[in-house]
C-alpha positions in Angstrom: 0.0 0.0 0.0 1.3 3.4 -0.9 1.9 5.9 1.8 -0.6 8.9 1.8 2.2 11.3 1.1 2.6 9.6 -2.3 -0.8 10.9 -3.4 0.8 14.3 -4.1 2.3 13.5 -7.5 3.8 17.0 -7.8 6.6 16.0 -5.5 9.0 13.8 -7.5 10.5 12.5 -4.3 7.3 11.5 -2.5 7.6 7.8 -3.3 11.2 7.8 -2.2 10.3 9.5 1.1 7.4 7.0 1.5 9.7 4.0 0.9 12.4 5.4 3.4 9.7 5.9 6.0 8.5 2.4 5.6 12.0 1.0 5.7 13.2 3.0 8.7 10.0 2.6 10.7 8.1 5.2 12.8 11.0 6.0 15.1 13.2 7.4 12.3 11.1 10.3 11.1 12.7 12.6 8.6 14.5 15.4 10.4 14.7 13.5 13.7 18.2 14.0 15.2 20.4 11.0 15.8 21.1 9.9 19.4 23.4 10.7 21.0 23.9 14.2 19.5 27.7 14.6 19.0 30.1 17.5 18.3 33.5 16.7 16.8 36.4 19.1 16.3 40.1 18.7 15.5 43.1 20.5 16.9 46.7 20.2 15.9 47.4 17.1 17.9 44.0 15.6 18.9 40.3 15.2 18.0 37.7 16.1 20.6 34.3 14.5 20.7 31.3 15.4 23.0 28.2 13.3 23.1 25.0 14.2 25.0 23.7 11.1 26.7 21.5 12.2 29.7 20.0 9.4 31.6 22.5 6.8 30.5 24.5 5.0 33.3 28.3 4.8 32.9 28.0 1.0 33.0 25.7 1.1 30.0 28.2 2.9 27.7 30.8 1.3 25.4 33.4 3.1 23.4 35.4 1.1 20.9 38.0 2.0 18.2 39.0 0.2 15.1 41.3 1.7 12.4 40.0 5.3 12.2 36.4 4.7 13.4 35.4 5.4 17.0 32.0 3.9 18.0 29.9 5.0 21.0 27.2 2.6 21.9 25.0 1.7 24.9 21.5 1.6 26.2 19.2 4.1 27.9 16.9 2.0 30.1 13.2 2.6 30.4 12.2 4.3 33.6 10.8 2.0 36.3 7.2 3.1 37.0 4.6 1.7 39.2 1.9 -0.5 37.5 -0.7 2.1 38.2 1.2 5.0 36.5 -0.1 6.5 33.3 2.1 8.3 30.8 1.0 11.8 29.9 3.9 12.7 27.7 6.8 10.6 26.5 9.4 12.4 24.4 12.7 10.8 25.7 13.5 7.6 23.9 14.9 4.5 25.5 16.7 1.5 24.1 20.0 0.7 22.4 22.0 3.3 20.5 25.2 3.5 18.5 27.1 6.2 16.7 30.2 5.6 14.6 32.5 8.6 14.0 35.2 8.4 11.3 38.4 10.3 12.2 41.1 11.6 9.9 43.7 9.2 11.3 44.1 5.7 12.7 43.3 5.5 16.4 45.9 4.5 18.9 44.0 3.0 22.0 46.6 4.3 24.4 45.9 7.9 23.2 42.1 7.9 23.9 40.7 9.4 27.1 36.9 9.5 28.0 35.1 11.2 30.9 31.4 11.4 31.7 30.0 14.3 33.7 26.4 15.8 33.9 25.2 13.6 31.0 27.9 14.8 28.6 30.5 12.3 27.4 33.9 13.9 26.5 36.4 11.9 24.5 39.9 13.1 23.5 41.7 11.1 20.8 45.4 12.0 20.5 46.9 12.0 17.0 49.6 9.3 16.6 53.1 10.6 16.5 53.6 9.2 12.9 50.6 11.3 11.7 51.8 14.6 13.2 53.2 17.2 10.8 57.0 17.3 10.9 59.2 20.3 10.1 61.6 19.5 7.3 65.1 21.0 7.8 66.5 22.8 4.8 70.3 22.3 4.4 72.5 24.9 2.8 74.1 23.9 -0.5 
């Protein structure tokens, strides 16, 4: 069955959007941000990553590195409510999550440091010595 949005034939991408919505399911609505939200920036000798993960216990977070990809994964648990409780609004999701971040260099595990404070995960990934720019000495002729 075609999605109702496909009935507007003036939009050449309506069928594509409909198929993507069907493939991704209702939780992956267009424009919905990924979880966790991340910022990544690079300095001369390191890359810094921050990820917003409120409500996730430290024991539920896993950080792994392979080649030049750093992966943050974990699970935000459902809140424990009494059987008589009724939801009035439910905007915070729960369940497993994973974000893979490609870095501009191969990751050395010994140069990765991570800290969690106030729901913000901060990761610093030091650039390997072999990847740092080197000054080339010019010799007089």
